[in-house]
Backbone as CSV, one residue per row, in Angstrom:
resi,resn,N_x,N_y,N_z,CA_x,CA_y,CA_z,C_x,C_y,C_z
1,UNK,0.935,-1.257,0.125,0.089,0.028,0.095,0.915,1.175,-0.030
2,UNK,0.638,2.179,-0.694,1.352,3.557,-0.870,0.991,4.267,0.351
3,UNK,1.939,4.818,1.017,1.456,5.701,1.808,0.810,7.041,1.445
4,UNK,0.093,7.534,2.407,-0.791,8.767,2.249,0.046,9.892,1.717
5,UNK,-0.346,11.058,1.053,0.438,12.102,0.807,0.956,12.777,1.938
6,UNK,-0.052,12.580,3.073,0.279,13.487,4.306,1.551,12.705,4.923
7,UNK,1.535,11.480,4.881,2.692,10.850,5.368,4.027,10.942,4.689
8,UNK,3.958,11.312,3.280,5.259,11.528,2.914,5.579,12.766,2.933
9,UNK,5.007,13.793,3.550,5.468,15.072,3.778,6.281,15.142,5.011
10,UNK,7.661,15.575,4.976,8.539,15.564,6.300,8.017,16.701,7.174
11,UNK,7.832,16.298,8.466,7.473,17.239,9.413,8.517,18.015,10.175
12,UNK,9.679,17.865,9.552,10.979,18.436,10.164,11.622,19.182,9.092
13,UNK,11.928,20.576,9.351,12.695,21.410,8.553,14.148,21.094,9.086
14,UNK,14.983,20.840,8.066,16.393,20.370,8.546,17.013,21.458,8.476
15,UNK,16.960,22.518,7.767,17.620,23.730,7.846,16.889,24.956,8.613
16,UNK,16.553,24.443,9.907,15.847,25.248,10.620,16.622,26.699,10.890
17,UNK,18.050,26.512,11.025,18.498,27.762,11.510,18.682,28.857,10.203
18,UNK,18.539,28.340,8.951,18.354,29.316,7.988,17.049,30.077,7.855
19,UNK,16.006,29.261,8.184,14.722,29.889,8.237,14.721,30.866,9.437
20,UNK,15.240,30.432,10.515,15.310,31.489,11.656,16.161,32.614,11.239
21,UNK,17.221,32.543,10.644,17.939,33.718,10.276,17.368,34.662,9.352
22,UNK,16.471,34.043,8.328,15.802,34.794,7.419,14.816,35.733,7.892
23,UNK,14.095,35.047,9.080,12.987,36.042,9.690,13.748,36.882,10.558
24,UNK,14.807,36.679,11.287,15.491,37.479,12.129,16.059,38.559,11.579
25,UNK,16.745,38.438,10.351,17.522,39.452,9.500,16.578,40.227,8.766
26,UNK,15.281,40.157,8.725,14.473,41.022,8.070,14.119,42.029,8.778
27,UNK,14.212,43.384,8.057,13.848,44.655,8.706,13.411,45.548,7.635
28,UNK,12.673,46.681,7.955,12.375,47.702,6.856,13.396,48.259,6.310
29,UNK,13.975,47.884,5.267,15.215,48.797,4.546,14.690,49.870,4.056
30,UNK,15.469,50.952,4.073,15.100,52.361,3.726,16.332,52.972,2.875
31,UNK,17.270,52.412,2.442,18.366,52.783,1.506,18.700,51.552,0.676
32,UNK,18.644,51.529,-0.520,18.797,50.546,-1.484,20.061,50.899,-2.384
33,UNK,20.492,49.963,-2.999,21.511,50.210,-4.266,20.829,50.348,-5.514
34,UNK,20.704,51.653,-5.903,19.671,51.715,-7.082,20.433,51.197,-8.445
35,UNK,21.880,50.993,-8.495,22.328,50.495,-9.779,22.551,49.140,-9.616
36,UNK,22.109,48.394,-8.575,22.388,46.940,-8.638,20.892,46.100,-8.796
37,UNK,20.564,46.054,-10.207,19.256,45.244,-10.489,19.196,43.792,-9.734
38,UNK,17.802,43.662,-9.660,17.522,42.281,-9.518,16.873,41.537,-10.689
39,UNK,17.613,40.387,-10.884,17.200,39.665,-12.255,15.599,39.262,-12.127
40,UNK,15.153,39.225,-13.266,13.570,38.925,-13.312,13.194,37.659,-12.705
41,UNK,14.265,36.642,-13.012,13.861,35.126,-12.663,14.016,35.232,-11.168
42,UNK,14.812,35.880,-10.509,14.617,35.809,-8.882,13.174,36.466,-8.556
43,UNK,13.099,37.693,-9.130,11.667,38.076,-8.685,10.591,37.172,-8.874
44,UNK,10.397,36.503,-10.029,9.300,35.584,-10.274,9.415,34.291,-9.281
45,UNK,10.951,34.024,-8.822,11.134,32.933,-7.840,10.485,33.273,-6.584
46,UNK,10.909,34.508,-6.314,10.063,35.161,-4.871,8.756,35.140,-4.928
47,UNK,8.052,35.435,-5.937,6.681,35.579,-6.072,6.056,34.187,-6.035
48,UNK,6.714,33.257,-6.579,6.186,31.888,-6.686,6.209,31.310,-5.142
49,UNK,7.315,31.561,-4.416,7.529,31.038,-2.887,6.453,31.753,-2.247
50,UNK,6.194,32.975,-2.557,5.240,33.785,-1.611,3.793,33.223,-1.851
51,UNK,3.509,32.789,-3.104,2.170,32.212,-3.285,1.832,30.791,-2.520
52,UNK,2.974,30.280,-1.833,2.721,29.189,-1.167,1.918,29.592,0.399
53,UNK,1.578,30.809,0.414,0.991,31.374,1.809,-0.431,30.842,1.686
54,UNK,-1.071,30.670,2.820,-2.266,30.034,3.019,-3.296,31.222,2.848
55,UNK,-4.478,30.789,2.422,-5.455,31.829,2.208,-6.825,31.019,2.255
56,UNK,-7.778,31.775,2.682,-8.974,31.147,3.104,-9.685,30.360,1.722
57,UNK,-10.080,29.067,1.958,-10.568,28.451,0.880,-9.611,28.400,-0.494
58,UNK,-8.410,28.604,-0.065,-7.356,28.758,-1.297,-7.802,29.720,-2.357
59,UNK,-8.315,30.864,-1.914,-8.822,31.948,-2.943,-7.536,32.730,-3.544
60,UNK,-6.546,32.617,-2.755,-5.211,33.407,-3.423,-5.502,34.756,-3.860
61,UNK,-6.057,35.593,-2.955,-6.505,36.923,-3.549,-5.530,37.984,-4.048
62,UNK,-4.266,37.596,-4.229,-3.154,38.522,-4.392,-2.994,38.949,-5.808
63,UNK,-2.649,39.928,-6.069,-2.294,40.564,-7.407,-1.131,41.317,-7.513
64,UNK,-0.262,41.243,-8.282,1.204,41.846,-7.991,1.489,42.511,-9.304
65,UNK,1.938,43.806,-9.079,2.566,44.597,-10.301,3.893,44.810,-10.021
66,UNK,4.780,44.586,-10.813,6.322,44.792,-10.689,6.590,45.826,-11.599
67,UNK,7.347,46.947,-10.881,7.712,48.223,-11.775,9.367,48.320,-11.483
68,UNK,9.642,48.438,-12.730,11.443,48.587,-12.884,11.590,49.533,-14.009
69,UNK,12.609,50.164,-14.207,13.079,51.203,-15.056,12.230,52.269,-15.053
70,UNK,11.789,52.703,-16.387,10.790,53.689,-16.860,9.498,53.678,-16.128
71,UNK,9.000,52.358,-15.934,7.613,52.348,-15.120,7.767,52.849,-13.711
72,UNK,8.843,52.439,-12.938,9.146,52.654,-11.632,9.245,54.148,-11.560
73,UNK,9.971,54.642,-12.548,10.483,56.319,-12.352,9.082,56.731,-12.591
74,UNK,8.409,56.674,-13.607,7.201,57.331,-13.903,6.115,57.557,-12.656
75,UNK,5.836,56.256,-12.185,5.037,56.341,-10.965,5.641,56.997,-9.778
76,UNK,6.975,57.094,-9.592,7.575,57.653,-8.342,7.434,58.973,-8.785
77,UNK,7.668,59.592,-9.935,7.610,61.038,-10.213,6.109,61.637,-10.040
78,UNK,5.165,60.999,-10.368,3.775,61.417,-10.321,3.289,61.388,-8.782
79,UNK,3.455,60.530,-7.989,3.391,60.553,-6.769,4.144,61.240,-5.782
80,UNK,5.470,61.844,-6.039,5.924,62.668,-5.744,5.703,64.031,-5.827
81,UNK,5.112,64.357,-6.873,4.448,65.570,-7.494,3.294,65.824,-6.575
82,UNK,2.413,64.852,-6.483,1.244,65.139,-5.578,1.336,65.251,-4.015
83,UNK,2.452,64.461,-3.567,2.993,64.697,-2.368,3.537,65.871,-2.160
84,UNK,4.080,66.606,-3.110,4.655,67.893,-2.761,3.316,68.869,-2.785
85,UNK,2.554,68.721,-3.911,1.367,69.648,-3.976,0.537,69.581,-2.646
86,UNK,0.295,68.476,-1.901,-0.394,68.288,-0.847,0.385,69.164,0.534
87,UNK,1.612,69.185,0.273,2.632,69.788,1.436,2.527,71.091,1.369
88,UNK,2.425,71.709,-0.187,2.358,73.143,-0.488,1.134,73.760,-0.036
89,UNK,0.010,72.953,-0.267,-1.388,73.255,-0.120,-2.238,71.988,0.808
90,UNK,-2.133,72.197,2.074,-2.706,71.036,2.736,-4.151,70.602,2.289
91,UNK,-5.040,71.730,1.846,-6.408,71.449,1.332,-6.298,70.221,0.374
92,UNK,-5.163,70.198,-0.530,-5.541,69.132,-1.438,-5.175,67.616,-0.927
93,UNK,-4.771,67.528,0.412,-4.669,66.314,1.085,-5.845,65.560,1.149
94,UNK,-7.047,66.221,1.055,-8.212,65.513,1.063,-8.588,64.652,-0.307
95,UNK,-7.710,64.976,-1.380,-7.896,64.251,-2.570,-7.258,63.041,-2.467
96,UNK,-6.354,62.824,-1.461,-5.520,61.463,-1.502,-5.866,60.647,-0.276
97,UNK,-6.846,59.732,-0.401,-7.524,59.227,0.701,-7.158,57.716,0.467
98,UNK,-7.110,56.873,1.567,-6.809,55.424,1.721,-8.240,54.783,1.411
99,UNK,-8.334,53.526,0.684,-9.520,53.045,0.484,-9.864,52.150,1.757
100,UNK,-8.899,51.780,2.422,-9.342,51.058,3.871,-8.484,51.633,4.768
101,UNK,-8.964,51.561,6.138,-8.281,52.068,7.220,-6.963,51.167,7.722
102,UNK,-5.789,51.678,7.383,-4.806,51.006,7.744,-4.437,51.058,9.206
103,UNK,-4.615,52.322,9.549,-4.389,52.668,10.958,-5.664,53.093,11.709
104,UNK,-5.747,53.103,12.820,-6.893,53.448,13.627,-7.159,54.984,13.408
105,UNK,-8.512,55.505,13.548,-8.782,56.709,13.622,-8.493,57.447,14.970
106,UNK,-8.754,56.457,15.986,-8.391,56.895,17.281,-7.219,56.078,18.022
107,UNK,-6.142,56.734,18.344,-4.901,55.931,18.881,-5.280,55.752,20.324
108,UNK,-4.805,54.768,20.933,-4.652,54.547,22.392,-3.382,53.608,22.719
109,UNK,-2.916,53.807,24.012,-1.950,52.944,24.302,-1.971,51.418,24.432
110,UNK,-1.018,50.575,24.142,0.289,50.976,23.971,0.800,51.379,22.551
111,UNK,-0.359,51.018,21.714,0.016,51.257,20.058,0.649,52.694,19.709
112,UNK,-0.154,53.738,20.202,0.537,55.081,20.062,1.704,55.206,20.527
113,UNK,2.196,54.628,21.867,3.538,54.700,22.395,4.677,54.128,21.245
114,UNK,4.248,52.977,20.946,5.081,52.238,19.974,5.326,53.147,18.765
115,UNK,4.301,53.779,18.256,4.172,54.591,17.022,5.270,55.824,17.285
116,UNK,5.091,56.417,18.357,5.924,57.531,18.599,7.230,57.086,18.744
117,UNK,7.414,56.067,19.581,8.983,55.431,19.672,9.501,55.365,18.459
118,UNK,8.933,54.797,17.396,9.289,54.245,16.091,9.642,55.635,15.213
119,UNK,8.703,56.589,15.307,9.004,57.697,14.443,9.898,58.711,14.934
120,UNK,10.152,59.025,16.381,11.193,59.737,16.684,12.401,59.072,16.919
121,UNK,12.445,57.665,17.041,13.738,56.852,17.033,14.280,57.061,15.543
122,UNK,13.540,56.864,14.533,13.958,56.957,13.172,14.526,58.458,12.939
123,UNK,13.788,59.548,13.200,14.018,60.918,12.967,15.232,61.314,13.801
124,UNK,15.356,60.742,14.978,16.370,61.161,15.925,17.740,60.402,15.207
125,UNK,17.792,59.470,14.663,18.815,58.794,13.999,19.302,59.728,12.989
126,UNK,18.606,60.267,12.216,18.750,61.173,10.885,18.967,62.722,11.450
127,UNK,18.900,62.890,12.631,19.153,64.300,12.904,17.928,65.232,12.808
128,UNK,16.901,64.616,12.682,15.463,65.599,12.411,14.838,65.683,13.461
129,UNK,14.935,67.057,13.901,14.303,67.404,15.250,12.754,67.721,15.133
130,UNK,12.039,67.782,16.315,10.682,67.912,16.193,10.145,69.261,15.703
131,UNK,9.309,69.392,14.696,9.118,70.650,14.055,9.940,71.226,12.711
132,UNK,10.777,70.281,12.517,11.520,70.413,11.218,10.584,69.655,10.194
133,UNK,9.645,70.432,9.581,8.620,69.979,8.960,9.149,69.708,7.428
134,UNK,9.969,70.495,6.950,10.651,70.458,5.660,11.458,69.012,5.634
135,UNK,12.075,68.835,6.538,13.228,67.829,6.636,12.200,66.287,6.520
136,UNK,11.056,66.263,7.531,10.162,65.283,7.620,9.501,64.841,6.336
137,UNK,9.202,65.898,5.719,8.593,65.724,4.440,9.436,65.074,3.376
138,UNK,10.599,65.670,3.264,11.704,64.844,2.609,11.920,63.655,2.927
139,UNK,12.174,63.241,4.103,12.228,61.822,4.361,11.026,61.026,4.193
140,UNK,9.783,61.487,4.284,8.672,61.003,4.167,8.573,60.453,2.684
141,UNK,9.156,61.377,1.833,8.866,61.219,0.257,9.851,60.273,-0.118
142,UNK,10.940,59.936,0.516,11.703,58.657,0.341,10.987,57.453,-0.165
143,UNK,9.682,57.389,0.662,9.059,56.070,0.371,8.491,56.176,-1.240
144,UNK,8.386,57.371,-1.498,7.852,57.276,-3.138,8.706,57.385,-4.127
145,UNK,10.130,57.301,-3.755,11.091,56.968,-4.600,11.542,55.555,-4.439
146,UNK,10.863,54.614,-3.524,11.199,53.386,-3.275,12.483,53.252,-2.553
147,UNK,12.772,54.359,-2.005,14.274,54.221,-1.025,15.321,53.885,-2.080
148,UNK,15.108,54.322,-3.257,16.210,53.990,-4.474,16.244,52.506,-4.762
149,UNK,15.199,51.906,-4.305,15.192,50.217,-4.629,15.039,50.173,-6.512
150,UNK,15.629,49.200,-6.815,15.632,48.965,-8.448,14.183,48.548,-8.641
151,UNK,13.477,47.916,-7.805,12.213,47.086,-8.037,11.105,47.657,-6.926
152,UNK,9.989,48.171,-7.630,8.972,48.686,-6.835,7.818,47.530,-7.013
153,UNK,7.132,47.371,-5.999,6.008,46.245,-6.122,4.561,47.025,-5.600
154,UNK,3.586,46.850,-6.530,2.388,47.142,-5.875,1.353,46.002,-5.954
155,UNK,0.574,45.942,-4.761,-0.159,44.737,-4.618,-1.620,45.189,-4.558
156,UNK,-2.571,44.445,-5.058,-4.008,44.863,-5.254,-5.001,43.616,-4.808
157,UNK,-6.075,43.897,-4.530,-7.076,42.783,-4.323,-8.293,43.256,-4.944
158,UNK,-9.110,42.261,-5.268,-10.407,42.404,-5.796,-11.312,42.916,-4.788
159,UNK,-12.162,44.025,-5.260,-13.005,44.662,-4.212,-14.064,43.721,-3.775
160,UNK,-14.316,42.615,-4.409,-15.389,41.732,-4.198,-15.237,40.843,-3.035
161,UNK,-13.725,40.929,-2.572,-13.245,40.139,-1.584,-13.518,40.654,-0.111
162,UNK,-13.574,39.811,0.848,-13.878,40.369,2.199,-12.547,40.667,3.122
163,UNK,-12.863,41.101,4.274,-11.461,41.582,4.914,-10.642,40.453,5.301
164,UNK,-10.969,39.199,5.140,-10.091,38.241,5.565,-9.043,38.003,4.702
165,UNK,-9.362,38.510,3.320,-8.282,38.387,2.411,-7.066,39.184,2.675
166,UNK,-7.294,40.371,3.513,-6.179,41.140,3.980,-5.287,40.304,4.900
167,UNK,-5.815,39.493,5.735,-5.351,38.578,6.479,-4.415,37.500,5.735
168,UNK,-4.887,37.188,4.533,-4.360,36.280,3.517,-3.067,36.702,3.120
169,UNK,-3.449,38.168,2.674,-2.466,38.847,2.101,-1.030,39.121,3.026
170,UNK,-1.370,39.337,4.273,-0.195,39.321,5.176,0.570,38.241,5.157
171,UNK,0.117,37.079,5.111,0.976,35.925,4.904,1.611,35.808,3.583
172,UNK,1.129,36.349,2.584,1.794,36.249,1.039,2.906,37.297,1.293
173,UNK,2.665,38.347,1.820,3.771,39.379,1.838,5.052,38.892,2.773
174,UNK,4.669,38.271,4.010,5.712,37.934,4.810,6.398,36.845,3.976
175,UNK,5.839,35.911,3.302,6.469,34.996,2.565,7.655,35.430,1.566
176,UNK,6.971,36.609,0.874,7.878,37.298,-0.053,9.158,38.133,0.582
177,UNK,8.818,38.612,1.715,9.970,39.452,2.470,10.986,38.247,2.981
178,UNK,10.628,37.104,3.534,11.551,36.240,4.131,12.278,35.457,2.910
179,UNK,11.718,35.287,1.708,12.221,34.575,0.625,13.237,35.559,0.079
180,UNK,13.146,36.798,0.122,13.921,37.741,-0.452,15.216,37.645,0.462
181,UNK,15.348,37.312,1.544,16.365,37.115,2.352,17.118,36.004,2.015
182,UNK,16.777,34.954,1.374,17.476,33.831,0.865,18.172,34.256,-0.115
183,UNK,17.991,35.177,-0.872,18.776,35.718,-2.018,19.699,36.892,-1.617
184,UNK,19.810,37.193,-0.373,20.494,38.414,-0.117,19.914,39.632,-0.131
185,UNK,18.635,39.815,-0.552,17.916,40.862,-0.845,17.139,41.371,0.356
186,UNK,16.663,42.717,0.431,16.014,43.248,1.389,14.618,43.832,0.864
187,UNK,13.765,44.246,1.695,12.367,44.835,1.476,12.261,45.901,2.208
188,UNK,10.961,46.697,1.901,10.443,47.493,2.773,8.919,47.536,2.246
189,UNK,8.188,47.019,3.234,6.600,47.035,2.682,6.183,48.537,3.141
190,UNK,5.130,48.883,2.476,4.815,50.514,2.487,3.340,50.682,2.284
191,UNK,2.701,51.140,3.410,1.405,51.450,3.656,1.423,53.130,2.953
192,UNK,2.298,53.689,2.842,2.526,55.002,2.625,2.075,55.423,1.293
193,UNK,2.049,54.469,0.247,1.425,54.580,-0.887,-0.060,54.637,-0.980
194,UNK,-0.743,53.975,-0.088,-2.177,53.732,0.038,-3.143,55.121,-0.357
195,UNK,-2.605,56.394,0.091,-3.434,57.505,-0.068,-3.415,57.923,-1.451
196,UNK,-2.574,57.446,-2.371,-2.259,57.854,-3.615,-2.841,56.766,-4.487
197,UNK,-3.797,56.007,-4.041,-4.240,54.834,-5.209,-4.885,55.363,-6.310
198,UNK,-5.531,56.413,-6.272,-6.090,57.081,-7.547,-4.995,57.361,-8.538
199,UNK,-3.927,57.630,-8.053,-2.902,57.948,-9.085,-2.297,56.735,-9.587
200,UNK,-2.012,55.824,-8.561,-1.185,54.686,-8.799,-1.903,53.515,-9.814
201,UNK,-3.363,53.298,-9.235,-4.133,52.303,-9.881,-4.054,52.448,-11.538
202,UNK,-4.452,53.688,-12.071,-4.437,53.830,-13.545,-2.929,53.523,-14.210
203,UNK,-2.002,53.991,-13.444,-0.811,53.945,-14.053,0.003,52.686,-14.184
204,UNK,-0.442,51.748,-13.337,-0.157,50.451,-13.500,-0.981,49.414,-14.141
205,UNK,-2.249,49.969,-14.640,-3.077,49.143,-15.492,-4.084,48.307,-14.748
206,UNK,-4.285,48.755,-13.456,-5.197,48.026,-12.578,-6.827,48.331,-13.001
207,UNK,-7.683,47.501,-12.726,-9.129,47.700,-13.104,-9.846,48.402,-12.029
208,UNK,-10.886,48.852,-12.316,-11.717,49.331,-11.552,-12.109,48.555,-10.444
209,UNK,-11.999,47.304,-10.558,-12.455,46.212,-9.675,-11.252,46.161,-8.470
210,UNK,-10.197,46.670,-8.655,-8.892,46.444,-7.606,-8.856,47.511,-6.700
211,UNK,-8.661,47.167,-5.556,-8.099,48.148,-4.570,-6.561,47.867,-4.250
212,UNK,-5.943,49.015,-3.900,-4.409,48.827,-3.507,-4.311,48.539,-2.199
213,UNK,-3.665,47.437,-1.848,-3.412,46.910,-0.591,-2.227,47.630,-0.024
214,UNK,-1.095,47.794,-0.835,0.171,48.495,-0.260,1.089,48.283,-1.293
215,UNK,2.420,48.857,-1.107,3.428,48.888,-2.019,4.688,48.127,-1.276
216,UNK,5.466,47.786,-2.048,6.771,47.333,-1.559,8.233,47.758,-2.341
217,UNK,9.201,48.011,-1.600,10.529,48.335,-2.374,11.346,46.872,-2.062
218,UNK,11.946,46.506,-3.266,13.008,45.315,-3.218,14.352,45.590,-3.901
219,UNK,15.117,45.055,-3.265,16.446,45.395,-3.793,17.634,45.062,-2.814
220,UNK,18.868,45.235,-3.036,19.833,45.121,-2.347,20.160,46.276,-1.439
221,UNK,20.478,46.093,-0.115,20.500,47.225,0.857,21.760,47.912,0.633
222,UNK,21.884,49.287,0.964,22.932,50.131,0.937,23.589,49.831,2.399
223,UNK,24.651,49.023,2.667,24.872,48.712,3.908,25.852,49.891,4.411
224,UNK,25.746,50.978,3.728,26.676,51.928,4.265,25.881,53.136,4.847
225,UNK,24.546,52.989,4.618,23.474,54.012,4.895,23.266,53.856,6.443
226,UNK,23.245,55.063,7.062,23.137,55.080,8.423,21.649,54.617,8.813
227,UNK,20.705,54.950,7.966,19.205,54.733,8.019,18.951,53.076,8.303
228,UNK,19.835,52.352,7.746,19.658,50.869,7.860,20.213,50.338,9.003
229,UNK,20.696,51.030,9.858,21.235,50.853,11.243,19.855,50.693,12.182
230,UNK,18.819,51.355,11.836,17.605,51.570,12.595,16.766,50.135,12.412
231,UNK,16.722,49.484,13.633,15.975,48.250,13.633,14.844,48.628,14.881
232,UNK,13.702,48.139,14.692,12.698,48.377,15.731,12.748,47.176,16.698
233,UNK,12.453,47.483,17.881,12.337,46.295,18.895,10.982,45.725,19.147
234,UNK,10.942,44.508,19.578,9.717,43.683,19.724,9.504,43.384,21.131
235,UNK,8.259,43.274,21.359,7.703,43.152,22.673,8.101,41.414,23.086
236,UNK,8.407,41.201,24.325,8.639,39.757,24.545,7.512,38.815,24.369
237,UNK,7.732,37.507,24.254,6.627,36.711,24.218,5.560,36.899,25.593
238,UNK,6.299,37.088,26.498,5.555,37.318,27.989,4.647,38.447,27.734
239,UNK,4.883,39.589,27.150,4.035,40.691,26.978,2.828,40.487,25.913
240,UNK,2.600,39.521,25.088,1.544,39.390,24.361,0.940,38.180,24.390
241,UNK,1.245,37.214,25.129,0.716,35.687,25.149,0.016,35.434,26.611
242,UNK,-0.968,34.860,26.540,-1.592,34.285,27.755,-1.909,32.662,27.616
243,UNK,-1.226,32.150,28.593,-1.248,30.566,28.733,-2.506,30.118,29.406
244,UNK,-3.292,29.338,28.720,-4.305,28.739,29.296,-4.195,27.023,29.543
245,UNK,-4.076,26.914,30.653,-3.987,25.674,30.920,-5.086,24.757,31.374
């Protein structure tokens, strides 16, 4: 009798140290080597690995747009122009709205405390003091240049899908980011793109049925960049886990 398919699947990852290293070495990279391209076959391999993510009833709700070269630059120019315009005239900011609430409308502790620690830690490292709005604006706009990464990714989901698909999407994105580490690549997942969906979706050729989930920068880290020394802390297991015996 042939063993069942389940019985043939190994229950042990024999290279667990590499899995751990890929997860632990991932961080939000904010400075890439613009002139070091990522071969297309590697991007395709990463996306194939990411697609092994679980999804409710195997719906696989992800759709990916890969931007390189001229398409990447054209998108960056358009969004940077809109970002600058809203900075010069805050009334224009109302034109750039997210299609779903990534962040809460009312913050509370401990989440707001972590957010502030993250923001001021990053700006402090860069020597940007509280109230230096022009410097903050310039640093925030680095998002819209993909932090100089040669590859920009945009992720969409069909509007017909439920909120559970965003949970599925998180698994897909994490798979992609961890798989990138296996190739010596780094990433930065970016919700910063979301307010500019009205600009982005037509430029990438998305249909009216699609909603922007987020963007991502992909490439080789600039290891000499000060900003890439910024790594965020994590709460200990004891801080978020309740054991029920």
